[in-house]
N, C-alpha and C positions, 0 to 999 in steps of 0.2 A: 473320652474319645481318643482313639489312636490315630495319629497322623503318620503318613509314610516318612521313614527316616532316611531314605536314600534319594530323595528328590523325585521329581516328576519323570517317570519312565514312559508313560503312555500319553503323548501329546495329542494323539488323534481323538481320544475320548476325554479331553480335559473338562468339558462341561459336565459330563455325567459324573466324573470323579469328584468335581467340586460339589455337585448336588449330593452325592453320597456322603460327603463330609459336612453337609449343611453349610456350605460356603456360597457366597454370592457368585454370579456368573463372572467369568474372567474379564469380560469387557468392563463391567462395573468396577471390579477391583483395580484393573489397570488404569482406568480413567481417574479413579479416586486418588491413586498413588501419584499419577502424573500431575494432577491439579495441586496436590499437597506439596510435591517437589517444587513445582513452579512458584507457589506462594512462599515457601520457605526461602527460596533463592531469587525472589522477584527482582531485586535491584541488580544482581549479577546478570540475570537473564536480559533485563532491559538494556544493560550496558552492552550486551552482545547483540542487541537488535532483535531479541526474541520477545515479542509483545504478548503472547498468549501460549498456553500449553497446547501441544499437538495431541489430540485425543484419538483413541482407537475407534474406527468407524464400525 
């Protein structure tokens, strides 16, 4: 499978592009990465008063 090498150039059609490359919807990807980042840095986040990840609606 070939992935674009110059980054995302067409943000308007991101969902179709992700589907074309058999990738999950952006919302699912973003929320998963946000949760992972929060969990990996949980103590630092809690020290800053951040008690939960802010997910994409």
